[in-house]
VOBA-1610 file (N, C-alpha, C; in pm, whole numbers, padded with zeros to 5 digits, always signed):
BEGIN
Met+03812+02280-04792Met+03856+02387-04702Met+03915+02323-04578Leu+04034+02366-04540Leu+04102+02313-04423Leu+04141+02427-04333Glu+04106+02418-04205Glu+04139+02526-04111Glu+04214+02470-03992Leu+04320+02538-03953Leu+04395+02500-03834Leu+04415+02622-03747Ser+04380+02614-03618Ser+04388+02729-03529Ser+04511+02719-03440Gly+04584+02831-03424Gly+04687+02842-03323Gly+04817+02771-03353Ile+04911+02834-03426Ile+05039+02771-03452Ile+05153+02847-03385Gly+05119+02932-03288Gly+05222+03011-03224Gly+05331+02928-03159Gln+05298+02806-03115Gln+05395+02719-03050Gln+05454+02618-03147Leu+05427+02633-03277Leu+05473+02536-03376Leu+05552+02605-03486Pro+05666+02663-03458Pro+05739+02742-03558Pro+05788+02664-03676Asp+05805+02529-03665Asp+05856+02455-03779Asp+05746+02389-03861Gly+05622+02391-03809Gly+05511+02334-03886Gly+05505+02183-03883Ser+05598+02115-03817Ser+05605+01970-03825Ser+05487+01901-03758Ser+05435+01959-03650Ser+05330+01892-03574Ser+05196+01892-03644Phe+05178+01979-03743Phe+05048+01978-03811Phe+05056+01941-03958Lys+05174+01894-04003Lys+05183+01848-04142Lys+05092+01729-04166Gly+05071+01647-04061Gly+04981+01534-04074Gly+04839+01577-04102His+04796+01689-04041His+04661+01739-04066His+04646+01787-04209Val+04752+01844-04265Val+04746+01888-04403Val+04736+01769-04496Ser+04809+01662-04467Ser+04802+01544-04553Ser+04664+01481-04549Gln+04593+01495-04435Gln+04457+01445-04430Gln+04367+01524-04522Gly+04404+01649-04550Gly+04320+01735-04631Gly+04372+01754-04772Lys+04429+01648-04832Lys+04486+01660-04966Lys+04384+01705-05069Ala+04257+01670-05048Ala+04154+01708-05145Ala+04113+01853-05129His+04161+01918-05021His+04123+02055-04994His+04227+02151-05049Asn+04183+02271-05080Asn+04268+02362-05153Asn+04318+02481-05073Ser+04278+02493-04947Ser+04320+02609-04870Ser+04341+02573-04724Phe+04417+02658-04657Phe+04462+02633-04521Phe+04459+02764-04445Phe+04393+02766-04329Phe+04372+02889-04253Phe+04436+02873-04116Leu+04528+02961-04081Leu+04600+02956-03954Leu+04565+03076-03867Leu+04538+03050-03740Leu+04506+03156-03645Leu+04617+03171-03541Glu+04629+03292-03490Glu+04719+03320-03378Glu+04860+03267-03406Thr+04914+03310-03518Thr+05045+03259-03559Thr+05157+03301-03465Lys+05149+03425-03412Lys+05247+03475-03315Lys+05390+03474-03372Asn+05403+03473-03503Asn+05534+03466-03564Asn+05549+03571-03674Ser+05673+03606-03703Ser+05702+03703-03807Ser+05672+03645-03944Glu+05668+03732-04044Glu+05640+03687-04180Glu+05748+03590-04229Val+05871+03610-04187Val+05980+03521-04228Val+05952+03378-04182Met+05907+03363-04058Met+05878+03231-04004Met+05756+03170-04075Val+05655+03253-04101Val+05536+03204-04169Val+05570+03155-04310Arg+05656+03229-04379Arg+05698+03188-04513Arg+05770+03053-04508Arg+05845+03031-04403Arg+05915+02904-04388Arg+05814+02789-04372Ile+05710+02816-04293Ile+05604+02715-04275Ile+05532+02690-04407Gln+05504+02797-04481Gln+05439+02785-04611Gln+05520+02695-04705Cys+05650+02711-04704Cys+05738+02630-04788Cys+05733+02483-04747Arg+05732+02458-04616Arg+05726+02320-04567Arg+05594+02252-04605Leu+05485+02330-04609Leu+05354+02273-04638Leu+05322+02272-04787His+05411+02331-04868His+05400+02326-05015His+05275+02396-05068Phe+05242+02511-05009Phe+05135+02595-05063Phe+05199+02711-05140Pro+05163+02732-05267Pro+05228+02836-05348Pro+05180+02978-05317Asn+05062+02993-05259Asn+05004+03126-05238Asn+04975+03151-05090Ser+04979+03279-05051Ser+04952+03311-04911Ser+04904+03455-04896Phe+04836+03479-04783Phe+04798+03614-04741Phe+04821+03620-04591Ile+04893+03723-04545Ile+04938+03726-04407Ile+04893+03854-04337Val+04832+03837-04220Val+04805+03949-04129Val+04902+03933-04012Asp+04993+04027-03997Asp+05097+04016-03896Asp+05039+04022-03755Pro+05103+03952-03660Pro+05059+03959-03520Pro+05086+04097-03460Arg+05012+04129-03354Arg+05034+04252-03280Arg+05124+04220-03162Gly+05253+04250-03176Gly+05347+04211-03073Gly+05362+04061-03070Leu+05331+04001-02954Leu+05342+03857-02937Leu+05208+03788-02944Ala+05104+03859-02990Ala+04970+03800-02993Ala+04909+03816-03132Gly+04816+03727-03162Gly+04741+03738-03287Gly+04817+03689-03408Gly+04768+03732-03523Gly+04825+03690-03650Gly+04733+03593-03722Ile+04704+03620-03849Ile+04618+03534-03931Ile+04689+03507-04063Val+04681+03383-04109Val+04747+03344-04233Val+04655+03258-04318Leu+04657+03282-04447Leu+04587+03197-04544Leu+04689+03139-04641Phe+04682+03008-04663Phe+04759+02943-04769Phe+04659+02880-04866Trp+04691+02879-04995Trp+04603+02811-05090Trp+04680+02767-05214Thr+04619+02671-05286Thr+04683+02615-05405Thr+04644+02695-05528Asn+04699+02654-05642Asn+04668+02721-05769Asn+04535+02675-05829Gln+04469+02581-05764Gln+04338+02536-05812Gln+04226+02633-05776Val+04257+02728-05688Val+04157+02825-05647Val+04218+02965-05651Thr+04131+03066-05650Thr+04177+03204-05635Thr+04106+03266-05515Leu+04179+03350-05442Leu+04124+03420-05328Leu+04141+03570-05350Asp+04031+03642-05353Asp+04034+03787-05365Asp+03991+03847-05232Val+04085+03908-05161Val+04058+03961-05027Val+03985+04094-05038Phe+03866+04101-04977Phe+03794+04227-04968Phe+03855+04319-04863Arg+03878+04259-04744Arg+03930+04338-04633Arg+03997+04247-04532Ser+04100+04299-04466Ser+04166+04224-04359Ser+04192+04315-04241Thr+04170+04264-04121Thr+04197+04334-03996Thr+04259+04233-03900Pro+04301+04275-03781Pro+04350+04176-03684Pro+04242+04076-03642Asp+04114+04106-03670Asp+04004+04018-03631Asp+03963+03919-03739Tyr+03984+03953-03865Tyr+03933+03865-03970Tyr+03995+03895-04106Ile+03979+03799-04197Ile+04007+03817-04339Ile+03879+03783-04413Asp+03829+03877-04490Asp+03705+03859-04565Asp+03740+03851-04714Met+03695+03746-04782Met+03743+03723-04919Met+03638+03655-05006Leu+03664+03659-05135Leu+03587+03585-05234Leu+03671+03466-05278Tyr+03610+03348-05272Tyr+03682+03223-05295Tyr+03627+03157-05421Asn+03713+03139-05521Asn+03672+03079-05648Asn+03743+02946-05669Asp+03664+02843-05695Asp+03719+02711-05721Asp+03700+02679-05869Phe+03812+02669-05943Phe+03804+02645-06087Phe+03759+02503-06118Gln+03805+02408-06038Gln+03778+02268-06066Gln+03631+02235-06053Asp+03567+02283-05948Asp+03425+02254-05925Asp+03332+02365-05972Asp+03391+02475-06018Asp+03315+02586-06077Asp+03211+02642-05981Trp+03257+02690-05865Trp+03168+02763-05776Trp+03244+02875-05706Thr+03166+02973-05660Thr+03221+03091-05592Thr+03148+03110-05460Met+03223+03142-05357Met+03162+03166-05226Met+03237+03280-05158Arg+03175+03332-05055Arg+03241+03430-04969Arg+03283+03358-04841Ile+03407+03381-04798Ile+03458+03320-04676Ile+03516+03429-04587Thr+03477+03424-04461Thr+03533+03515-04361Thr+03604+03431-04256Cys+03737+03445-04250Cys+03818+03374-04153Cys+03831+03460-04029Ile+03790+03408-03914Ile+03769+03490-03795Ile+03864+03455-03681His+03918+03560-03619His+03990+03547-03494His+03942+03659-03402Ala+03829+03639-03338Ala+03767+03743-03256Ala+03850+03769-03131Leu+03866+03895-03096Leu+03942+03932-02977Leu+03865+03897-02850Tyr+03940+03875-02742Tyr+03877+03835-02617Tyr+03804+03950-02549Val+03852+04072-02566Val+03791+04188-02499Val+03646+04205-02546Tyr+03554+04207-02451Tyr+03411+04204-02484Tyr+03368+04323-02569His+03407+04444-02531His+03365+04564-02603His+03418+04562-02747Thr+03544+04524-02763Thr+03603+04518-02897Thr+03531+04415-02982Arg+03494+04303-02921Arg+03425+04198-02996Arg+03285+04243-03039Gln+03220+04325-02960Gln+03089+04377-03000Gln+03100+04463-03126Leu+03207+04541-03135Leu+03230+04620-03256Leu+03255+04528-03376Phe+03326+04420-03351Phe+03351+04322-03457Phe+03221+04255-03500Trp+03134+04223-03404Trp+03003+04164-03439Trp+02927+04257-03535Asp+02935+04386-03510Asp+02867+04483-03598Asp+02927+04481-03739Glu+03058+04462-03749Glu+03121+04451-03880Glu+03072+04327-03954Leu+03057+04216-03881Leu+03004+04095-03944Leu+02861+04115-03992Arg+02783+04191-03916Arg+02646+04220-03959Arg+02647+04299-04090Glu+02738+04396-04100Glu+02747+04475-04223Glu+02785+04387-04342Ile+02878+04293-04320Ile+02915+04200-04427Ile+02795+04117-04469Ser+02720+04070-04370Ser+02603+03987-04400Ser+02499+04063-04480Tyr+02470+04186-04441Tyr+02366+04264-04508Tyr+02403+04295-04654Ala+02534+04313-04680Ala+02578+04349-04816Ala+02612+04227-04901Asn+02617+04110-04841Asn+02664+03991-04911Asn+02562+03936-05011Thr+02610+03889-05127Thr+02524+03827-05228Thr+02572+03687-05267Phe+02673+03635-05197Phe+02729+03504-05228Phe+02699+03404-05116Pro+02705+03274-05145Pro+02704+03175-05037Pro+02818+03208-04940Trp+02788+03209-04811Trp+02882+03265-04713Trp+02920+03162-04609Leu+03051+03151-04584Leu+03104+03063-04481Leu+03190+03144-04386Cys+03165+03131-04255Cys+03245+03196-04152Cys+03312+03087-04069Ile+03443+03092-04059Ile+03516+02989-03985Ile+03620+03053-03895Gly+03648+02989-03781Gly+03755+03038-03696Gly+03719+03039-03549Asp+03791+03123-03476Asp+03777+03136-03332Asp+03686+03255-03302Phe+03562+03227-03261Phe+03466+03332-03229Phe+03483+03382-03085Asn+03563+03311-03006Asn+03595+03351-02869Asn+03471+03368-02781Asp+03368+03294-02811Asp+03246+03293-02731Asp+03179+03157-02745Val+03097+03123-02646Val+03017+03001-02653Val+02871+03040-02673Leu+02796+02948-02730Leu+02654+02974-02756Leu+02564+02928-02643Tyr+02605+02820-02575Tyr+02521+02759-02472Tyr+02606+02723-02350Pro+02543+02712-02232Pro+02618+02682-02109Pro+02700+02554-02117Trp+02647+02451-02187Trp+02716+02322-02193Trp+02839+02325-02285Glu+02864+02437-02351Glu+02983+02448-02434Glu+03104+02497-02354Lys+03089+02508-02223Lys+03200+02547-02136Lys+03207+02454-02017Phe+03330+02412-01984Phe+03356+02331-01866Phe+03460+02403-01781Gly+03429+02424-01652Gly+03524+02492-01564Gly+03454+02546-01441Lys+03530+02616-01358Lys+03477+02666-01232Lys+03369+02771-01253Lys+03393+02864-01344Lys+03297+02970-01368Lys+03202+02933-01483Pro+03071+02954-01466Pro+02979+02925-01576Pro+02994+03027-01689Ala+02943+02992-01804Ala+02949+03082-01919Ala+02868+03208-01891Asp+02918+03322-01938Asp+02851+03450-01917Asp+02723+03459-02001Arg+02611+03483-01936Arg+02482+03483-02005Arg+02473+03595-02109Asn+02519+03714-02075Asn+02510+03827-02168Asn+02594+03804-02293Arg+02709+03744-02276Arg+02793+03714-02392Arg+02728+03610-02481Met+02665+03510-02421Met+02595+03409-02500Met+02479+03470-02578Leu+02401+03555-02511Leu+02288+03620-02578Leu+02335+03708-02693Ser+02447+03779-02672Ser+02501+03865-02776Ser+02545+03782-02897Phe+02608+03668-02872Phe+02653+03580-02979Phe+02533+03524-03056Arg+02431+03482-02984Arg+02311+03429-03050Arg+02242+03536-03134Ala+02241+03660-03083Ala+02181+03771-03159Ala+02256+03793-03290Leu+02390+03781-03286Leu+02469+03794-03408Leu+02429+03689-03511Ile+02418+03564-03467Ile+02383+03455-03558Ile+02244+03478-03618Asn+02152+03524-03535Asn+02017+03551-03583Asn+02016+03668-03684Asp+02088+03775-03653Asp+02091+03892-03741Asp+02157+03861-03875Cys+02258+03774-03874Cys+02331+03740-03996Cys+02267+03624-04072Ser+02165+03563-04013Ser+02096+03449-04077Ser+02194+03339-04114Ile+02277+03300-04018Ile+02372+03192-04040Ile+02344+03079-03943Met+02395+02962-03975Met+02375+02842-03893Met+02508+02772-03874Glu+02518+02693-03767Glu+02642+02622-03742Glu+02643+02490-03818Leu+02758+02458-03877Leu+02773+02329-03946Leu+02787+02218-03842Pro+02729+02102-03867Pro+02744+01989-03774Pro+02890+01947-03765Asn+02932+01904-03646Asn+03071+01865-03629Asn+03083+01726-03569Lys+03200+01671-03584Lys+03229+01536-03536Lys+03370+01537-03478Gly+03385+01478-03359Gly+03518+01474-03298Gly+03516+01529-03157Cys+03619+01604-03121Cys+03633+01658-02985Cys+03518+01752-02952Lys+03468+01740-02828Lys+03356+01823-02785Lys+03398+01969-02767Phe+03517+01991-02710Phe+03568+02126-02686Phe+03684+02155-02780Thr+03697+02281-02820Thr+03802+02318-02916Thr+03915+02399-02853Trp+03902+02434-02725Trp+04004+02515-02658Trp+04018+02469-02515Met+04141+02471-02464Met+04167+02425-02328Met+04271+02514-02262Lys+04253+02538-02131Lys+04347+02617-02053Lys+04369+02550-01918Asn+04493+02556-01868Asn+04527+02496-01739Asn+04489+02348-01740His+04570+02266-01803His+04536+02127-01830His+04519+02041-01706Met+04566+02085-01590Met+04559+02001-01471Met+04492+02075-01355Gly+04427+01997-01267Gly+04373+02052-01144Gly+04238+02118-01159Asp+04201+02189-01053Asp+04070+02253-01047Asp+04058+02374-01140Glu+04170+02424-01188Glu+04167+02542-01274Glu+04143+02507-01422Leu+04122+02381-01452Leu+04101+02338-01590Leu+03977+02406-01649Val+03993+02463-01768Val+03882+02526-01841Val+03882+02473-01984Lys+03767+02430-02031Lys+03752+02384-02169Lys+03628+02452-02229Glu+03642+02500-02353Glu+03531+02569-02417Glu+03525+02534-02566Cys+03408+02551-02621Cys+03388+02535-02765Cys+03389+02675-02829Leu+03508+02721-02869Leu+03524+02856-02922Leu+03535+02858-03074Asp+03589+02751-03131Asp+03614+02746-03275Asp+03498+02671-03343Arg+03451+02727-03452Arg+03336+02666-03520Arg+03327+02717-03662Ala+03236+02658-03738Ala+03208+02701-03875Ala+03061+02734-03887Met+03031+02853-03939Met+02895+02900-03960Met+02873+02926-04109Cys+02752+02909-04156Cys+02727+02932-04298Cys+02587+02988-04319Ser+02570+03048-04435Ser+02438+03099-04475Ser+02355+02984-04532Met+02227+03007-04549Met+02140+02905-04607Met+02183+02871-04749Glu+02227+02973-04825Glu+02271+02950-04963Glu+02393+02858-04966Trp+02485+02877-04872Trp+02604+02791-04866Trp+02564+02649-04830Arg+02471+02636-04736Arg+02427+02503-04693Arg+02358+02427-04805Leu+02281+02497-04886Leu+02215+02433-04999Leu+02316+02392-05106Leu+02425+02468-05116Leu+02530+02436-05212Leu+02610+02314-05167Phe+02626+02298-05035Phe+02702+02185-04979Phe+02620+02117-04869Pro+02516+02045-04905Pro+02427+01985-04803Pro+02492+01877-04719Ala+02601+01817-04768Ala+02665+01709-04694Ala+02786+01756-04612Ala+02813+01886-04610Ala+02933+01938-04545Ala+02932+01911-04394Lys+03049+01878-04341Lys+03066+01855-04198Lys+03200+01910-04152Val+03210+01933-04022Val+03333+01981-03960Val+03390+01871-03872Phe+03519+01844-03887Phe+03587+01745-03805Phe+03679+01818-03708Val+03655+01797-03578Val+03734+01862-03473Val+03840+01763-03425Leu+03965+01793-03455Leu+04076+01703-03422Leu+04137+01739-03287Pro+04208+01644-03224Pro+04274+01674-03097Pro+04378+01784-03113Ala+04391+01869-03011Ala+04490+01976-03013Ala+04630+01918-02994Ile+04722+01957-03082Ile+04861+01911-03075Ile+04952+02033-03076Gly+05021+02058-02966Gly+05113+02171-02960Gly+05045+02306-02956Ser+04917+02310-02927Ser+04841+02435-02924Ser+04726+02419-02826Asp+04670+02531-02782Asp+04553+02522-02693Asp+04422+02516-02773His+04429+02525-02907His+04311+02514-02993His+04315+02385-03073Ser+04199+02329-03099Ser+04188+02211-03185Ser+04180+02252-03331Pro+04242+02176-03420Pro+04226+02203-03563Pro+04087+02164-03611Leu+04034+02237-03706Leu+03906+02204-03767Leu+03928+02173-03915Ile+03879+02060-03958Ile+03880+02026-04100Ile+03737+02033-04151Ile+03716+02114-04252Ile+03583+02127-04312Ile+03580+02050-04442Asn+03497+01947-04446Asn+03480+01865-04566Asn+03346+01900-04628Ser+03351+01959-04747Ser+03226+02006-04809Ser+03145+01893-04872Ser+03202+01772-04878Ser+03128+01660-04939Ser+03143+01535-04855Ala+03133+01551-04723Ala+03150+01437-04633Ala+03040+01335-04652Ser+03077+01209-04642Ser+02978+01102-04651Ser+03019+00993-04553Tyr+02920+00923-04500Tyr+02947+00819-04402Tyr+02867+00695-04436Lys+02930+00578-04410Lys+02859+00453-04426Lys+02781+00427-04297Ala+02655+00399-04314Ala+02573+00372-04196Ala+02621+00245-04128Ser+02645+00251-03998Ser+02691+00134-03925Ser+02578+00034-03908Lys+02613-00093-03904Lys+02514-00198-03890Lys+02449-00191-03753Lys+02319-00196-03750Lys+02247-00188-03624Lys+02207-00328-03578Phe+02235-00357-03452Phe+02203-00488-03396Phe+02079-00477-03308Phe+02003-00587-03307Phe+01882-00590-03226Phe+01919-00592-03078Thr+01851-00510-02999Thr+01867-00511-02854Thr+01729-00515-02790Phe+01718-00593-02683Phe+01591-00606-02612Phe+01582-00499-02504Glu+01473-00424-02506Glu+01452-00318-02407Glu+01375-00374-02288Val+01425-00349-02166Val+01365-00405-02045Val+01220-00360-02029Phe+01190-00236-02066Phe+01056-00184-02043Phe+00951-00255-02130Trp+00994-00333-02232Trp+00898-00408-02313Trp+00822-00510-02226Asn+00887-00557-02118Asn+00822-00656-02031Asn+00697-00600-01964Glu+00687-00469-01959Glu+00571-00407-01895Glu+00447-00415-01983Asp+00466-00442-02111Asp+00354-00455-02203Asp+00293-00596-02189Lys+00162-00604-02174Lys+00093-00732-02151Lys+00108-00827-02269Glu+00121-00773-02389Glu+00130-00857-02507Glu+00273-00904-02536Cys+00369-00856-02460Cys+00509-00887-02489Cys+00536-01037-02480Ser+00498-01100-02367Ser+00524-01244-02347Ser+00453-01327-02453Glu+00333-01288-02488Glu+00255-01362-02587Glu+00322-01356-02725Leu+00370-01238-02763Leu+00436-01222-02893Leu+00567-01300-02899Ile+00644-01300-02789Ile+00770-01373-02785Ile+00744-01523-02797Ser+00646-01572-02722Ser+00612-01715-02726Ser+00564-01757-02864Lys+00484-01674-02924Lys+00431-01705-03057Lys+00543-01710-03161Ala+00633-01613-03154Ala+00743-01610-03249Ala+00840-01725-03228Trp+00862-01761-03102Trp+00956-01868-03068Trp+00907-02003-03119Asn+00779-02026-03111Asn+00721-02154-03150Asn+00663-02155-03291Ser+00692-02050-03368Ser+00637-02043-03503Ser+00697-02153-03591Val+00629-02185-03698Val+00672-02290-03789Val+00806-02257-03852Arg+00827-02129-03878Arg+00947-02087-03949Arg+01074-02118-03872Val+01066-02114-03738Val+01186-02140-03658Val+01175-02267-03574Asn+01061-02335-03578Asn+01041-02455-03497Asn+01135-02566-03545Gly+01200-02629-03453Gly+01290-02737-03488Gly+01433-02693-03511Thr+01457-02563-03512Thr+01594-02515-03530Thr+01665-02511-03395Cys+01795-02502-03398Cys+01871-02499-03274Cys+01853-02367-03201Leu+01888-02366-03075Leu+01869-02247-02991Leu+01950-02129-03044Ile+02072-02153-03090Ile+02158-02046-03140Ile+02095-01979-03262Ser+02037-02060-03351Ser+01973-02003-03470Ser+01853-01916-03432Lys+01778-01959-03331Lys+01665-01880-03286Lys+01710-01747-03228Leu+01820-01752-03155Leu+01871-01628-03096Leu+01927-01536-03203
//
């Protein structure tokens, strides 16, 4: 699964073709806030070589949601609104089915509360492993926002209540700390973690190694998110480091002296001992 947020400033698709090539093993592509007509979106689809698409047109100069996918999967859309696309996702190659809700939550608080209720209804009726990805337009904790004004407490509590009611959890991520930025210079700079991936327990059990990679924003105020359902990492080699507070232990000097003068290392050069 590959998700990219905010292509309104990228009408030719050239700036994010590199992100698609990174996700060659992935079968779908999710675009938020396209801000472009269907003709322009079709042109981008052709450049990215995706044979299938589902388009929610923008409202005037704002919004717009697009899904692209390959022939290796099928997407059956349950419902689409300016806020989200809710669908059943079938992967023929790996033989699994999940529910995916691609989200572009509106900024207006009251409207978003109504949308939260719709997500609750989806959760209560859902019987499939469930993944929610996109721009939730809210932060969960105070440290997920940087700027002059602190994060709104009521909005955070409302967002946490949604997660609790839907029994979903956030997927671990790696990369940029913030996914959205406004006013790049000066005291008016604002950075927030608005884009994320949430999943049900059933989805997490199906993909226990899944991780989200947050890439730098290029030509957009949102960072792209790449979701790898089978991420794996090689453990980095750990080097020994001496902790200063060990000197406070009475046995520390005795243990060091004993080890230094032991038979196993006695007679060796200083470098070998170190």
